[in-house]
mmCIF file of the N, C-alpha and C atoms, coordinates in Angstrom:
data_MODEL
# 
_entry.id   MODEL 
# 
loop_
_atom_site.group_PDB 
_atom_site.id 
_atom_site.type_symbol 
_atom_site.label_atom_id 
_atom_site.label_alt_id 
_atom_site.label_comp_id 
_atom_site.label_asym_id 
_atom_site.label_entity_id 
_atom_site.label_seq_id 
_atom_site.pdbx_PDB_ins_code 
_atom_site.Cartn_x 
_atom_site.Cartn_y 
_atom_site.Cartn_z 
_atom_site.occupancy 
_atom_site.B_iso_or_equiv 
_atom_site.pdbx_formal_charge 
_atom_site.auth_seq_id 
_atom_site.auth_comp_id 
_atom_site.auth_asym_id 
_atom_site.auth_atom_id 
_atom_site.pdbx_PDB_model_num 
ATOM 1   N N  . MET A 1 1  ? -186.073 89.746  168.861 1.00 0.00 ? 1  MET A N  1 
ATOM 2   C CA . MET A 1 1  ? -186.156 88.906  170.043 1.00 0.00 ? 1  MET A CA 1 
ATOM 3   C C  . MET A 1 1  ? -187.604 88.880  170.515 1.00 0.00 ? 1  MET A C  1 
ATOM 4   N N  . SER A 1 2  ? -188.155 87.707  170.664 1.00 0.00 ? 2  SER A N  1 
ATOM 5   C CA . SER A 1 2  ? -189.552 87.578  171.081 1.00 0.00 ? 2  SER A CA 1 
ATOM 6   C C  . SER A 1 2  ? -189.650 87.386  172.592 1.00 0.00 ? 2  SER A C  1 
ATOM 7   N N  . PHE A 1 3  ? -190.837 87.632  173.106 1.00 0.00 ? 3  PHE A N  1 
ATOM 8   C CA . PHE A 1 3  ? -191.101 87.459  174.521 1.00 0.00 ? 3  PHE A CA 1 
ATOM 9   C C  . PHE A 1 3  ? -192.595 87.214  174.711 1.00 0.00 ? 3  PHE A C  1 
ATOM 10  N N  . GLU A 1 4  ? -192.970 86.832  175.904 1.00 0.00 ? 4  GLU A N  1 
ATOM 11  C CA . GLU A 1 4  ? -194.363 86.557  176.226 1.00 0.00 ? 4  GLU A CA 1 
ATOM 12  C C  . GLU A 1 4  ? -195.054 87.848  176.658 1.00 0.00 ? 4  GLU A C  1 
ATOM 13  N N  . ALA A 1 5  ? -196.182 88.151  176.039 1.00 0.00 ? 5  ALA A N  1 
ATOM 14  C CA . ALA A 1 5  ? -196.930 89.362  176.379 1.00 0.00 ? 5  ALA A CA 1 
ATOM 15  C C  . ALA A 1 5  ? -197.480 89.256  177.799 1.00 0.00 ? 5  ALA A C  1 
ATOM 16  N N  . LYS A 1 6  ? -197.365 90.330  178.548 1.00 0.00 ? 6  LYS A N  1 
ATOM 17  C CA . LYS A 1 6  ? -197.900 90.371  179.915 1.00 0.00 ? 6  LYS A CA 1 
ATOM 18  C C  . LYS A 1 6  ? -199.247 91.073  179.967 1.00 0.00 ? 6  LYS A C  1 
ATOM 19  N N  . TYR A 1 7  ? -199.523 91.924  178.988 1.00 0.00 ? 7  TYR A N  1 
ATOM 20  C CA . TYR A 1 7  ? -200.743 92.733  178.993 1.00 0.00 ? 7  TYR A CA 1 
ATOM 21  C C  . TYR A 1 7  ? -201.435 92.647  177.633 1.00 0.00 ? 7  TYR A C  1 
ATOM 22  N N  . PRO A 1 8  ? -202.732 92.833  177.594 1.00 0.00 ? 8  PRO A N  1 
ATOM 23  C CA . PRO A 1 8  ? -203.425 92.855  176.303 1.00 0.00 ? 8  PRO A CA 1 
ATOM 24  C C  . PRO A 1 8  ? -203.040 94.097  175.506 1.00 0.00 ? 8  PRO A C  1 
ATOM 25  N N  . ASP A 1 9  ? -203.035 93.947  174.200 1.00 0.00 ? 9  ASP A N  1 
ATOM 26  C CA . ASP A 1 9  ? -202.680 95.044  173.305 1.00 0.00 ? 9  ASP A CA 1 
ATOM 27  C C  . ASP A 1 9  ? -203.251 94.730  171.932 1.00 0.00 ? 9  ASP A C  1 
ATOM 28  N N  . ARG A 1 10 ? -202.848 95.471  170.928 1.00 0.00 ? 10 ARG A N  1 
ATOM 29  C CA . ARG A 1 10 ? -203.289 95.253  169.552 1.00 0.00 ? 10 ARG A CA 1 
ATOM 30  C C  . ARG A 1 10 ? -202.045 95.105  168.682 1.00 0.00 ? 10 ARG A C  1 
ATOM 31  N N  . CYS A 1 11 ? -202.038 94.086  167.796 1.00 0.00 ? 11 CYS A N  1 
ATOM 32  C CA . CYS A 1 11 ? -200.915 93.832  166.900 1.00 0.00 ? 11 CYS A CA 1 
ATOM 33  C C  . CYS A 1 11 ? -200.867 94.922  165.838 1.00 0.00 ? 11 CYS A C  1 
ATOM 34  N N  . ALA A 1 12 ? -199.705 95.542  165.682 1.00 0.00 ? 12 ALA A N  1 
ATOM 35  C CA . ALA A 1 12 ? -199.533 96.608  164.702 1.00 0.00 ? 12 ALA A CA 1 
ATOM 36  C C  . ALA A 1 12 ? -199.545 96.075  163.272 1.00 0.00 ? 12 ALA A C  1 
ATOM 37  N N  . GLU A 1 13 ? -199.318 94.778  163.085 1.00 0.00 ? 13 GLU A N  1 
ATOM 38  C CA . GLU A 1 13 ? -199.264 94.197  161.743 1.00 0.00 ? 13 GLU A CA 1 
ATOM 39  C C  . GLU A 1 13 ? -200.644 93.741  161.262 1.00 0.00 ? 13 GLU A C  1 
ATOM 40  N N  . CYS A 1 14 ? -201.332 92.914  162.051 1.00 0.00 ? 14 CYS A N  1 
ATOM 41  C CA . CYS A 1 14 ? -202.612 92.348  161.597 1.00 0.00 ? 14 CYS A CA 1 
ATOM 42  C C  . CYS A 1 14 ? -203.825 93.026  162.211 1.00 0.00 ? 14 CYS A C  1 
ATOM 43  N N  . GLY A 1 15 ? -203.647 93.754  163.301 1.00 0.00 ? 15 GLY A N  1 
ATOM 44  C CA . GLY A 1 15 ? -204.755 94.450  163.936 1.00 0.00 ? 15 GLY A CA 1 
ATOM 45  C C  . GLY A 1 15 ? -205.532 93.611  164.937 1.00 0.00 ? 15 GLY A C  1 
ATOM 46  N N  . ASP A 1 16 ? -205.215 92.315  165.050 1.00 0.00 ? 16 ASP A N  1 
ATOM 47  C CA . ASP A 1 16 ? -205.898 91.449  166.014 1.00 0.00 ? 16 ASP A CA 1 
ATOM 48  C C  . ASP A 1 16 ? -205.384 91.726  167.424 1.00 0.00 ? 16 ASP A C  1 
ATOM 49  N N  . ARG A 1 17 ? -206.174 91.281  168.400 1.00 0.00 ? 17 ARG A N  1 
ATOM 50  C CA . ARG A 1 17 ? -205.779 91.475  169.796 1.00 0.00 ? 17 ARG A CA 1 
ATOM 51  C C  . ARG A 1 17 ? -204.581 90.608  170.149 1.00 0.00 ? 17 ARG A C  1 
ATOM 52  N N  . ILE A 1 18 ? -203.740 91.132  170.991 1.00 0.00 ? 18 ILE A N  1 
ATOM 53  C CA . ILE A 1 18 ? -202.653 90.382  171.606 1.00 0.00 ? 18 ILE A CA 1 
ATOM 54  C C  . ILE A 1 18 ? -203.111 90.088  173.022 1.00 0.00 ? 18 ILE A C  1 
ATOM 55  N N  . GLU A 1 19 ? -203.134 88.816  173.349 1.00 0.00 ? 19 GLU A N  1 
ATOM 56  C CA . GLU A 1 19 ? -203.564 88.389  174.681 1.00 0.00 ? 19 GLU A CA 1 
ATOM 57  C C  . GLU A 1 19 ? -202.349 88.060  175.533 1.00 0.00 ? 19 GLU A C  1 
ATOM 58  N N  . PRO A 1 20 ? -202.431 88.269  176.844 1.00 0.00 ? 20 PRO A N  1 
ATOM 59  C CA . PRO A 1 20 ? -201.318 87.882  177.720 1.00 0.00 ? 20 PRO A CA 1 
ATOM 60  C C  . PRO A 1 20 ? -200.973 86.413  177.526 1.00 0.00 ? 20 PRO A C  1 
ATOM 61  N N  . GLY A 1 21 ? -199.686 86.126  177.434 1.00 0.00 ? 21 GLY A N  1 
ATOM 62  C CA . GLY A 1 21 ? -199.210 84.765  177.235 1.00 0.00 ? 21 GLY A CA 1 
ATOM 63  C C  . GLY A 1 21 ? -198.823 84.466  175.799 1.00 0.00 ? 21 GLY A C  1 
ATOM 64  N N  . GLU A 1 22 ? -199.250 85.284  174.826 1.00 0.00 ? 22 GLU A N  1 
ATOM 65  C CA . GLU A 1 22 ? -198.881 85.071  173.434 1.00 0.00 ? 22 GLU A CA 1 
ATOM 66  C C  . GLU A 1 22 ? -197.451 85.550  173.191 1.00 0.00 ? 22 GLU A C  1 
ATOM 67  N N  . GLN A 1 23 ? -196.783 84.926  172.225 1.00 0.00 ? 23 GLN A N  1 
ATOM 68  C CA . GLN A 1 23 ? -195.426 85.326  171.866 1.00 0.00 ? 23 GLN A CA 1 
ATOM 69  C C  . GLN A 1 23 ? -195.499 86.546  170.958 1.00 0.00 ? 23 GLN A C  1 
ATOM 70  N N  . VAL A 1 24 ? -194.791 87.602  171.334 1.00 0.00 ? 24 VAL A N  1 
ATOM 71  C CA . VAL A 1 24 ? -194.792 88.865  170.606 1.00 0.00 ? 24 VAL A CA 1 
ATOM 72  C C  . VAL A 1 24 ? -193.360 89.377  170.458 1.00 0.00 ? 24 VAL A C  1 
ATOM 73  N N  . ALA A 1 25 ? -193.200 90.386  169.617 1.00 0.00 ? 25 ALA A N  1 
ATOM 74  C CA . ALA A 1 25 ? -191.900 91.026  169.426 1.00 0.00 ? 25 ALA A CA 1 
ATOM 75  C C  . ALA A 1 25 ? -192.152 92.470  169.022 1.00 0.00 ? 25 ALA A C  1 
ATOM 76  N N  . TYR A 1 26 ? -191.128 93.276  169.122 1.00 0.00 ? 26 TYR A N  1 
ATOM 77  C CA . TYR A 1 26 ? -191.223 94.656  168.650 1.00 0.00 ? 26 TYR A CA 1 
ATOM 78  C C  . TYR A 1 26 ? -190.693 94.718  167.222 1.00 0.00 ? 26 TYR A C  1 
ATOM 79  N N  . SER A 1 27 ? -191.444 95.383  166.362 1.00 0.00 ? 27 SER A N  1 
ATOM 80  C CA . SER A 1 27 ? -191.034 95.628  164.991 1.00 0.00 ? 27 SER A CA 1 
ATOM 81  C C  . SER A 1 27 ? -191.217 97.117  164.737 1.00 0.00 ? 27 SER A C  1 
ATOM 82  N N  . ASP A 1 28 ? -190.122 97.822  164.516 1.00 0.00 ? 28 ASP A N  1 
ATOM 83  C CA . ASP A 1 28 ? -190.168 99.282  164.341 1.00 0.00 ? 28 ASP A CA 1 
ATOM 84  C C  . ASP A 1 28 ? -190.882 99.952  165.513 1.00 0.00 ? 28 ASP A C  1 
ATOM 85  N N  . ASP A 1 29 ? -190.528 99.563  166.722 1.00 0.00 ? 29 ASP A N  1 
ATOM 86  C CA . ASP A 1 29 ? -191.072 100.119 167.961 1.00 0.00 ? 29 ASP A CA 1 
ATOM 87  C C  . ASP A 1 29 ? -192.561 99.866  168.163 1.00 0.00 ? 29 ASP A C  1 
ATOM 88  N N  . GLU A 1 30 ? -193.137 98.897  167.427 1.00 0.00 ? 30 GLU A N  1 
ATOM 89  C CA . GLU A 1 30 ? -194.540 98.532  167.605 1.00 0.00 ? 30 GLU A CA 1 
ATOM 90  C C  . GLU A 1 30 ? -194.631 97.048  167.922 1.00 0.00 ? 30 GLU A C  1 
ATOM 91  N N  . LEU A 1 31 ? -195.590 96.682  168.759 1.00 0.00 ? 31 LEU A N  1 
ATOM 92  C CA . LEU A 1 31 ? -195.763 95.306  169.180 1.00 0.00 ? 31 LEU A CA 1 
ATOM 93  C C  . LEU A 1 31 ? -196.513 94.504  168.128 1.00 0.00 ? 31 LEU A C  1 
ATOM 94  N N  . VAL A 1 32 ? -195.973 93.329  167.768 1.00 0.00 ? 32 VAL A N  1 
ATOM 95  C CA . VAL A 1 32 ? -196.604 92.455  166.777 1.00 0.00 ? 32 VAL A CA 1 
ATOM 96  C C  . VAL A 1 32 ? -196.542 91.008  167.247 1.00 0.00 ? 32 VAL A C  1 
ATOM 97  N N  . HIS A 1 33 ? -197.485 90.185  166.763 1.00 0.00 ? 33 HIS A N  1 
ATOM 98  C CA . HIS A 1 33 ? -197.412 88.748  167.002 1.00 0.00 ? 33 HIS A CA 1 
ATOM 99  C C  . HIS A 1 33 ? -196.147 88.213  166.332 1.00 0.00 ? 33 HIS A C  1 
ATOM 100 N N  . VAL A 1 34 ? -195.523 87.212  166.902 1.00 0.00 ? 34 VAL A N  1 
ATOM 101 C CA . VAL A 1 34 ? -194.336 86.617  166.300 1.00 0.00 ? 34 VAL A CA 1 
ATOM 102 C C  . VAL A 1 34 ? -194.697 86.036  164.932 1.00 0.00 ? 34 VAL A C  1 
ATOM 103 N N  . ALA A 1 35 ? -195.872 85.423  164.790 1.00 0.00 ? 35 ALA A N  1 
ATOM 104 C CA . ALA A 1 35 ? -196.291 84.854  163.503 1.00 0.00 ? 35 ALA A CA 1 
ATOM 105 C C  . ALA A 1 35 ? -196.442 85.950  162.450 1.00 0.00 ? 35 ALA A C  1 
ATOM 106 N N  . CYS A 1 36 ? -196.931 87.107  162.813 1.00 0.00 ? 36 CYS A N  1 
ATOM 107 C CA . CYS A 1 36 ? -197.089 88.214  161.865 1.00 0.00 ? 36 CYS A CA 1 
ATOM 108 C C  . CYS A 1 36 ? -195.734 88.750  161.429 1.00 0.00 ? 36 CYS A C  1 
ATOM 109 N N  . GLU A 1 37 ? -194.794 88.745  162.337 1.00 0.00 ? 37 GLU A N  1 
ATOM 110 C CA . GLU A 1 37 ? -193.460 89.272  162.048 1.00 0.00 ? 37 GLU A CA 1 
ATOM 111 C C  . GLU A 1 37 ? -192.707 88.372  161.077 1.00 0.00 ? 37 GLU A C  1 
ATOM 112 N N  . THR A 1 38 ? -192.928 87.054  161.155 1.00 0.00 ? 38 THR A N  1 
ATOM 113 C CA . THR A 1 38 ? -192.158 86.122  160.342 1.00 0.00 ? 38 THR A CA 1 
ATOM 114 C C  . THR A 1 38 ? -192.827 85.781  159.023 1.00 0.00 ? 38 THR A C  1 
ATOM 115 N N  . GLU A 1 39 ? -194.143 85.944  158.894 1.00 0.00 ? 39 GLU A N  1 
ATOM 116 C CA . GLU A 1 39 ? -194.823 85.628  157.643 1.00 0.00 ? 39 GLU A CA 1 
ATOM 117 C C  . GLU A 1 39 ? -194.706 86.802  156.681 1.00 0.00 ? 39 GLU A C  1 
ATOM 118 N N  . PRO A 1 40 ? -194.241 86.561  155.463 1.00 0.00 ? 40 PRO A N  1 
ATOM 119 C CA . PRO A 1 40 ? -194.183 87.657  154.505 1.00 0.00 ? 40 PRO A CA 1 
ATOM 120 C C  . PRO A 1 40 ? -195.586 88.111  154.122 1.00 0.00 ? 40 PRO A C  1 
ATOM 121 N N  . GLN A 1 41 ? -195.784 89.396  154.106 1.00 0.00 ? 41 GLN A N  1 
ATOM 122 C CA . GLN A 1 41 ? -197.077 89.958  153.754 1.00 0.00 ? 41 GLN A CA 1 
ATOM 123 C C  . GLN A 1 41 ? -197.095 90.272  152.273 1.00 0.00 ? 41 GLN A C  1 
ATOM 124 N N  . ARG A 1 42 ? -198.077 89.730  151.556 1.00 0.00 ? 42 ARG A N  1 
ATOM 125 C CA . ARG A 1 42 ? -198.206 89.973  150.128 1.00 0.00 ? 42 ARG A CA 1 
ATOM 126 C C  . ARG A 1 42 ? -199.095 91.177  149.911 1.00 0.00 ? 42 ARG A C  1 
ATOM 127 N N  . GLU A 1 43 ? -198.644 92.081  149.081 1.00 0.00 ? 43 GLU A N  1 
ATOM 128 C CA . GLU A 1 43 ? -199.426 93.268  148.746 1.00 0.00 ? 43 GLU A CA 1 
ATOM 129 C C  . GLU A 1 43 ? -200.445 92.961  147.662 1.00 0.00 ? 43 GLU A C  1 
ATOM 130 N N  . ASP A 1 44 ? -200.140 91.992  146.805 1.00 0.00 ? 44 ASP A N  1 
ATOM 131 C CA . ASP A 1 44 ? -201.018 91.688  145.686 1.00 0.00 ? 44 ASP A CA 1 
ATOM 132 C C  . ASP A 1 44 ? -201.842 90.428  145.959 1.00 0.00 ? 44 ASP A C  1 
ATOM 133 N N  . ASP A 1 45 ? -202.931 90.287  145.263 1.00 0.00 ? 45 ASP A N  1 
ATOM 134 C CA . ASP A 1 45 ? -203.797 89.123  145.364 1.00 0.00 ? 45 ASP A CA 1 
ATOM 135 C C  . ASP A 1 45 ? -203.435 88.193  144.214 1.00 0.00 ? 45 ASP A C  1 
ATOM 136 N N  . PRO A 1 46 ? -203.087 86.934  144.482 1.00 0.00 ? 46 PRO A N  1 
ATOM 137 C CA . PRO A 1 46 ? -202.697 86.047  143.392 1.00 0.00 ? 46 PRO A CA 1 
ATOM 138 C C  . PRO A 1 46 ? -203.803 85.863  142.348 1.00 0.00 ? 46 PRO A C  1 
ATOM 139 N N  . ASP A 1 47 ? -205.056 86.099  142.714 1.00 0.00 ? 47 ASP A N  1 
ATOM 140 C CA . ASP A 1 47 ? -206.144 85.989  141.756 1.00 0.00 ? 47 ASP A CA 1 
ATOM 141 C C  . ASP A 1 47 ? -206.114 87.107  140.722 1.00 0.00 ? 47 ASP A C  1 
ATOM 142 N N  . GLU A 1 48 ? -205.351 88.153  140.959 1.00 0.00 ? 48 GLU A N  1 
ATOM 143 C CA . GLU A 1 48 ? -205.273 89.277  140.041 1.00 0.00 ? 48 GLU A CA 1 
ATOM 144 C C  . GLU A 1 48 ? -204.180 89.103  138.993 1.00 0.00 ? 48 GLU A C  1 
ATOM 145 N N  . ALA A 1 49 ? -203.481 87.982  138.991 1.00 0.00 ? 49 ALA A N  1 
ATOM 146 C CA . ALA A 1 49 ? -202.404 87.779  138.025 1.00 0.00 ? 49 ALA A CA 1 
ATOM 147 C C  . ALA A 1 49 ? -202.980 87.599  136.631 1.00 0.00 ? 49 ALA A C  1 
ATOM 148 N N  . CYS A 1 50 ? -202.294 88.169  135.648 1.00 0.00 ? 50 CYS A N  1 
ATOM 149 C CA . CYS A 1 50 ? -202.685 88.069  134.244 1.00 0.00 ? 50 CYS A CA 1 
ATOM 150 C C  . CYS A 1 50 ? -202.589 86.615  133.799 1.00 0.00 ? 50 CYS A C  1 
ATOM 151 N N  . GLY A 1 51 ? -203.593 86.127  133.099 1.00 0.00 ? 51 GLY A N  1 
ATOM 152 C CA . GLY A 1 51 ? -203.593 84.755  132.611 1.00 0.00 ? 51 GLY A CA 1 
ATOM 153 C C  . GLY A 1 51 ? -202.643 84.524  131.446 1.00 0.00 ? 51 GLY A C  1 
ATOM 154 N N  . MET A 1 52 ? -202.158 85.609  130.817 1.00 0.00 ? 52 MET A N  1 
ATOM 155 C CA . MET A 1 52 ? -201.249 85.464  129.679 1.00 0.00 ? 52 MET A CA 1 
ATOM 156 C C  . MET A 1 52 ? -199.781 85.511  130.109 1.00 0.00 ? 52 MET A C  1 
ATOM 157 N N  . CYS A 1 53 ? -199.425 86.470  130.971 1.00 0.00 ? 53 CYS A N  1 
ATOM 158 C CA . CYS A 1 53 ? -198.017 86.643  131.327 1.00 0.00 ? 53 CYS A CA 1 
ATOM 159 C C  . CYS A 1 53 ? -197.744 86.335  132.801 1.00 0.00 ? 53 CYS A C  1 
ATOM 160 N N  . TRP A 1 54 ? -198.785 86.104  133.591 1.00 0.00 ? 54 TRP A N  1 
ATOM 161 C CA . TRP A 1 54 ? -198.717 85.784  135.020 1.00 0.00 ? 54 TRP A CA 1 
ATOM 162 C C  . TRP A 1 54 ? -198.146 86.903  135.875 1.00 0.00 ? 54 TRP A C  1 
ATOM 163 N N  . LEU A 1 55 ? -198.164 88.140  135.352 1.00 0.00 ? 55 LEU A N  1 
ATOM 164 C CA . LEU A 1 55 ? -197.751 89.304  136.129 1.00 0.00 ? 55 LEU A CA 1 
ATOM 165 C C  . LEU A 1 55 ? -198.983 89.986  136.693 1.00 0.00 ? 55 LEU A C  1 
ATOM 166 N N  . VAL A 1 56 ? -198.800 90.702  137.770 1.00 0.00 ? 56 VAL A N  1 
ATOM 167 C CA . VAL A 1 56 ? -199.875 91.532  138.326 1.00 0.00 ? 56 VAL A CA 1 
ATOM 168 C C  . VAL A 1 56 ? -199.609 92.940  137.860 1.00 0.00 ? 56 VAL A C  1 
ATOM 169 N N  . HIS A 1 57 ? -200.487 93.464  137.004 1.00 0.00 ? 57 HIS A N  1 
ATOM 170 C CA . HIS A 1 57 ? -200.308 94.820  136.487 1.00 0.00 ? 57 HIS A CA 1 
ATOM 171 C C  . HIS A 1 57 ? -201.660 95.511  136.386 1.00 0.00 ? 57 HIS A C  1 
ATOM 172 N N  . SER A 1 58 ? -201.644 96.790  136.142 1.00 0.00 ? 58 SER A N  1 
ATOM 173 C CA . SER A 1 58 ? -202.880 97.581  136.201 1.00 0.00 ? 58 SER A CA 1 
ATOM 174 C C  . SER A 1 58 ? -203.707 97.531  134.931 1.00 0.00 ? 58 SER A C  1 
ATOM 175 N N  . GLY A 1 59 ? -203.127 97.180  133.788 1.00 0.00 ? 59 GLY A N  1 
ATOM 176 C CA . GLY A 1 59 ? -203.869 97.172  132.533 1.00 0.00 ? 59 GLY A CA 1 
ATOM 177 C C  . GLY A 1 59 ? -203.943 95.782  131.946 1.00 0.00 ? 59 GLY A C  1 
ATOM 178 N N  . GLU A 1 60 ? -204.457 95.715  130.710 1.00 0.00 ? 60 GLU A N  1 
ATOM 179 C CA . GLU A 1 60 ? -204.542 94.436  130.016 1.00 0.00 ? 60 GLU A CA 1 
ATOM 180 C C  . GLU A 1 60 ? -203.204 94.090  129.367 1.00 0.00 ? 60 GLU A C  1 
ATOM 181 N N  . CYS A 1 61 ? -202.962 92.823  129.175 1.00 0.00 ? 61 CYS A N  1 
ATOM 182 C CA . CYS A 1 61 ? -201.746 92.361  128.511 1.00 0.00 ? 61 CYS A CA 1 
ATOM 183 C C  . CYS A 1 61 ? -201.976 92.433  127.003 1.00 0.00 ? 61 CYS A C  1 
ATOM 184 N N  . PHE A 1 62 ? -201.064 93.032  126.265 1.00 0.00 ? 62 PHE A N  1 
ATOM 185 C CA . PHE A 1 62 ? -201.225 93.202  124.806 1.00 0.00 ? 62 PHE A CA 1 
ATOM 186 C C  . PHE A 1 62 ? -200.352 92.246  124.046 1.00 0.00 ? 62 PHE A C  1 
# 
């Protein structure tokens, strides 16, 4: 459930400031921007995908 922030704070997801009036929500007891909560966070960089198999892995594709 989202609500309007009344006080400045820091987003636990992206680290940016939360300003009064922005839409925020609690995620695991921490305050986050609503946009941060709904956007899936990718752990990998798409530029790191293997050109042969299109997987992201730590070694070369054989």
